[in-house]
MIGUKOL-186343 format. One record per residue (C-alpha): y, x, z; chain; residue number from 1; residue in three letters. Coordinates in Angstrom, 3 decimals, decimal comma, padded with zeros to 6 digits. Layout:
N
<r <Y; X; Z>; "A"; NUM; "ALA">;
...
This chain:
166
<r <043,761; -105,597; -086,736>; "A"; 1; "MET">;
<r <044,140; -102,612; -089,044>; "A"; 2; "THR">;
<r <044,027; -099,305; -087,096>; "A"; 3; "ARG">;
<r <045,895; -096,662; -089,974>; "A"; 4; "PRO">;
<r <046,686; -093,042; -089,792>; "A"; 5; "PHE">;
<r <048,931; -091,790; -092,740>; "A"; 6; "GLY">;
<r <052,202; -093,084; -094,414>; "A"; 7; "PRO">;
<r <052,183; -095,941; -095,314>; "A"; 8; "LYS">;
<r <053,641; -095,304; -098,425>; "A"; 9; "ASP">;
<r <050,955; -093,099; -099,471>; "A"; 10; "ALA">;
<r <049,893; -093,126; -102,927>; "A"; 11; "PRO">;
<r <046,166; -093,831; -102,104>; "A"; 12; "VAL">;
<r <045,109; -095,938; -099,309>; "A"; 13; "THR">;
<r <041,200; -095,960; -098,200>; "A"; 14; "VAL">;
<r <040,108; -099,146; -096,287>; "A"; 15; "ILE">;
<r <037,232; -098,403; -094,043>; "A"; 16; "GLU">;
<r <034,676; -101,391; -092,942>; "A"; 17; "PHE">;
<r <032,987; -099,847; -090,447>; "A"; 18; "SER">;
<r <030,509; -100,205; -087,410>; "A"; 19; "ASP">;
<r <030,657; -097,869; -084,264>; "A"; 20; "PHE">;
<r <026,573; -098,025; -083,869>; "A"; 21; "GLN">;
<r <025,679; -097,583; -087,381>; "A"; 22; "CYS">;
<r <023,977; -093,967; -088,505>; "A"; 23; "PRO">;
<r <025,701; -093,665; -091,867>; "A"; 24; "PHE">;
<r <029,019; -094,891; -090,575>; "A"; 25; "CYS">;
<r <028,145; -091,689; -087,955>; "A"; 26; "LYS">;
<r <027,095; -089,621; -090,935>; "A"; 27; "ARG">;
<r <030,446; -090,204; -092,524>; "A"; 28; "PHE">;
<r <032,452; -089,303; -089,415>; "A"; 29; "HIS">;
<r <030,692; -086,322; -089,010>; "A"; 30; "ASP">;
<r <030,714; -085,109; -092,474>; "A"; 31; "ASP">;
<r <033,453; -086,540; -094,850>; "A"; 32; "THR">;
<r <036,449; -088,100; -092,492>; "A"; 33; "TYR">;
<r <037,968; -084,919; -091,304>; "A"; 34; "ASP">;
<r <037,346; -082,877; -094,273>; "A"; 35; "ALA">;
<r <039,085; -086,063; -096,154>; "A"; 36; "LEU">;
<r <042,027; -086,013; -093,616>; "A"; 37; "ARG">;
<r <042,586; -082,272; -093,714>; "A"; 38; "GLN">;
<r <042,303; -082,190; -097,868>; "A"; 39; "LYS">;
<r <044,585; -084,857; -098,688>; "A"; 40; "TYR">;
<r <047,263; -085,101; -095,504>; "A"; 41; "GLY">;
<r <050,226; -087,364; -095,847>; "A"; 42; "ASP">;
<r <048,956; -088,342; -099,871>; "A"; 43; "LYS">;
<r <046,235; -090,742; -098,340>; "A"; 44; "ILE">;
<r <046,824; -094,059; -095,655>; "A"; 45; "HIS">;
<r <043,573; -094,666; -093,940>; "A"; 46; "PHE">;
<r <042,793; -098,096; -092,341>; "A"; 47; "VAL">;
<r <039,571; -098,755; -090,363>; "A"; 48; "TYR">;
<r <038,574; -102,173; -090,163>; "A"; 49; "ARG">;
<r <035,787; -103,358; -087,882>; "A"; 50; "ASP">;
<r <032,399; -104,902; -089,411>; "A"; 51; "PHE">;
<r <029,654; -104,852; -086,594>; "A"; 52; "PRO">;
<r <026,752; -105,835; -087,586>; "A"; 53; "LEU">;
<r <025,339; -107,566; -084,855>; "A"; 54; "THR">;
<r <021,939; -108,588; -085,840>; "A"; 55; "SER">;
<r <021,169; -104,444; -086,091>; "A"; 56; "ILE">;
<r <023,262; -103,153; -083,800>; "A"; 57; "HIS">;
<r <023,592; -105,164; -080,598>; "A"; 58; "PRO">;
<r <026,212; -102,565; -079,048>; "A"; 59; "GLU">;
<r <028,715; -102,467; -081,742>; "A"; 60; "ALA">;
<r <030,730; -105,429; -081,144>; "A"; 61; "MET">;
<r <031,406; -104,142; -077,524>; "A"; 62; "LYS">;
<r <032,321; -100,533; -078,875>; "A"; 63; "ALA">;
<r <034,702; -102,230; -081,690>; "A"; 64; "ALA">;
<r <036,424; -103,877; -078,610>; "A"; 65; "GLU">;
<r <036,563; -100,685; -076,660>; "A"; 66; "ALA">;
<r <038,537; -099,023; -079,426>; "A"; 67; "ALA">;
<r <041,065; -101,880; -079,607>; "A"; 68; "ASP">;
<r <041,175; -101,738; -075,603>; "A"; 69; "CYS">;
<r <042,195; -097,785; -076,204>; "A"; 70; "ALA">;
<r <044,498; -098,793; -079,134>; "A"; 71; "ASN">;
<r <046,513; -100,321; -076,329>; "A"; 72; "GLU">;
<r <047,231; -097,377; -074,634>; "A"; 73; "GLN">;
<r <047,552; -095,509; -077,772>; "A"; 74; "GLY">;
<r <044,467; -093,678; -077,898>; "A"; 75; "LYS">;
<r <042,482; -095,537; -081,011>; "A"; 76; "PHE">;
<r <041,677; -092,725; -082,571>; "A"; 77; "TRP">;
<r <040,308; -090,589; -080,010>; "A"; 78; "GLU">;
<r <038,390; -093,370; -078,803>; "A"; 79; "MET">;
<r <036,897; -094,052; -082,311>; "A"; 80; "HIS">;
<r <035,770; -090,334; -082,457>; "A"; 81; "ASP">;
<r <034,397; -090,152; -078,850>; "A"; 82; "LEU">;
<r <032,316; -093,333; -079,559>; "A"; 83; "ILE">;
<r <030,890; -091,531; -082,742>; "A"; 84; "PHE">;
<r <030,462; -088,586; -080,970>; "A"; 85; "SER">;
<r <028,399; -090,361; -078,240>; "A"; 86; "THR">;
<r <026,974; -092,753; -080,579>; "A"; 87; "GLN">;
<r <023,173; -092,469; -078,942>; "A"; 88; "ALA">;
<r <024,608; -093,478; -075,640>; "A"; 89; "SER">;
<r <026,462; -096,106; -076,873>; "A"; 90; "ILE">;
<r <027,465; -099,208; -074,663>; "A"; 91; "GLY">;
<r <029,849; -100,711; -071,974>; "A"; 92; "VAL">;
<r <028,953; -098,258; -069,530>; "A"; 93; "ALA">;
<r <029,818; -095,038; -071,506>; "A"; 94; "ASN">;
<r <032,901; -097,115; -073,084>; "A"; 95; "SER">;
<r <034,096; -096,920; -069,651>; "A"; 96; "LYS">;
<r <033,254; -093,424; -069,232>; "A"; 97; "GLN">;
<r <035,185; -092,927; -072,174>; "A"; 98; "LEU">;
<r <038,413; -094,550; -071,341>; "A"; 99; "ALA">;
<r <038,431; -092,199; -068,135>; "A"; 100; "GLN">;
<r <037,701; -089,253; -070,267>; "A"; 101; "GLN">;
<r <040,865; -089,806; -072,078>; "A"; 102; "LEU">;
<r <043,029; -090,673; -068,847>; "A"; 103; "GLY">;
<r <043,631; -094,087; -069,629>; "A"; 104; "LEU">;
<r <044,500; -096,461; -067,119>; "A"; 105; "ASP">;
<r <040,831; -097,514; -066,357>; "A"; 106; "THR">;
<r <041,724; -100,818; -064,673>; "A"; 107; "ASP">;
<r <043,732; -102,095; -067,748>; "A"; 108; "LYS">;
<r <040,648; -100,862; -069,821>; "A"; 109; "PHE">;
<r <037,944; -102,600; -067,985>; "A"; 110; "ASN">;
<r <039,862; -105,576; -067,872>; "A"; 111; "GLN">;
<r <040,680; -105,586; -071,343>; "A"; 112; "CYS">;
<r <036,920; -104,799; -072,645>; "A"; 113; "LEU">;
<r <035,572; -106,923; -069,957>; "A"; 114; "ASP">;
<r <037,928; -110,111; -071,079>; "A"; 115; "SER">;
<r <036,342; -109,980; -074,755>; "A"; 116; "ASP">;
<r <040,044; -109,859; -075,727>; "A"; 117; "LYS">;
<r <039,661; -108,554; -079,324>; "A"; 118; "TYR">;
<r <036,603; -110,659; -080,215>; "A"; 119; "ALA">;
<r <038,422; -112,713; -082,321>; "A"; 120; "GLN">;
<r <040,319; -109,689; -084,144>; "A"; 121; "GLU">;
<r <037,299; -108,295; -084,745>; "A"; 122; "ILE">;
<r <035,844; -111,637; -085,930>; "A"; 123; "GLN">;
<r <039,027; -111,432; -088,461>; "A"; 124; "ALA">;
<r <037,847; -107,984; -089,802>; "A"; 125; "ASP">;
<r <034,180; -109,753; -090,406>; "A"; 126; "LEU">;
<r <035,594; -112,496; -092,136>; "A"; 127; "SER">;
<r <037,933; -110,429; -094,332>; "A"; 128; "ASP">;
<r <034,963; -107,887; -095,187>; "A"; 129; "GLY">;
<r <032,712; -110,819; -096,220>; "A"; 130; "ASN">;
<r <035,453; -112,161; -098,649>; "A"; 131; "THR">;
<r <035,730; -108,511; -100,009>; "A"; 132; "TYR">;
<r <031,969; -108,540; -100,546>; "A"; 133; "GLY">;
<r <031,594; -106,163; -097,598>; "A"; 134; "VAL">;
<r <027,449; -106,480; -096,945>; "A"; 135; "SER">;
<r <026,518; -103,194; -095,448>; "A"; 136; "GLY">;
<r <028,374; -100,183; -093,527>; "A"; 137; "THR">;
<r <030,205; -098,253; -094,400>; "A"; 138; "PRO">;
<r <031,957; -099,545; -096,914>; "A"; 139; "THR">;
<r <035,262; -098,124; -098,459>; "A"; 140; "PHE">;
<r <037,997; -099,396; -100,513>; "A"; 141; "PHE">;
<r <040,117; -097,001; -102,288>; "A"; 142; "ILE">;
<r <042,884; -098,214; -103,915>; "A"; 143; "ASN">;
<r <040,647; -101,119; -104,570>; "A"; 144; "GLY">;
<r <037,592; -099,116; -105,692>; "A"; 145; "VAL">;
<r <034,510; -099,849; -103,746>; "A"; 146; "ARG">;
<r <032,550; -097,022; -102,356>; "A"; 147; "VAL">;
<r <029,452; -097,943; -100,474>; "A"; 148; "VAL">;
<r <027,309; -096,090; -097,856>; "A"; 149; "GLY">;
<r <027,891; -092,372; -096,391>; "A"; 150; "ALA">;
<r <028,921; -090,714; -099,877>; "A"; 151; "GLN">;
<r <029,925; -087,054; -099,550>; "A"; 152; "PRO">;
<r <033,199; -085,523; -099,666>; "A"; 153; "LEU">;
<r <032,816; -085,366; -103,614>; "A"; 154; "ALA">;
<r <032,492; -088,987; -104,482>; "A"; 155; "ALA">;
<r <035,978; -089,457; -102,435>; "A"; 156; "PHE">;
<r <037,459; -086,839; -103,994>; "A"; 157; "THR">;
<r <037,008; -087,831; -107,551>; "A"; 158; "THR">;
<r <038,029; -091,261; -106,944>; "A"; 159; "ILE">;
<r <041,270; -090,176; -104,695>; "A"; 160; "ILE">;
<r <041,940; -087,625; -107,181>; "A"; 161; "ASP">;
<r <041,719; -089,849; -110,242>; "A"; 162; "GLN">;
<r <044,413; -092,042; -108,095>; "A"; 163; "GLU">;
<r <046,685; -089,263; -107,538>; "A"; 164; "LEU">;
<r <046,367; -088,403; -111,027>; "A"; 165; "ASN">;
<r <048,077; -091,890; -112,318>; "A"; 166; "LYS">;
């Protein structure tokens, strides 16, 4: 399942394969994500894809499911941001608390999360990531150009500016 923001016809598409429990993904979120959105606005179409590395991040899968369950109520990006901001407390109990904090229908959210409703969707993202050669997180594709790791803003702006000038 893709979770985009920005216009689909934007000249640049940024696809991120990420893991909510990954410290490098959090670093990208904290240091670069908002700056990209502010700098480029409607010039980028940003797509979030799940790539939970469950062998080293045992809570990442349920966190991804929590974001998808929040998406049912139109709050994917809000949950995305809260999960990263509370990464040290990541887990099902924290996700349920965040849902309440966001004002979601907690009965619906909890039922969704407890049912593993989005596990197959997340597995599809993992499969797609593997097909594209993703082996770690975060991994980005900017109009097809691969960027691996929590790179500084300049690494993204160089590629995005090149793409915008084509």
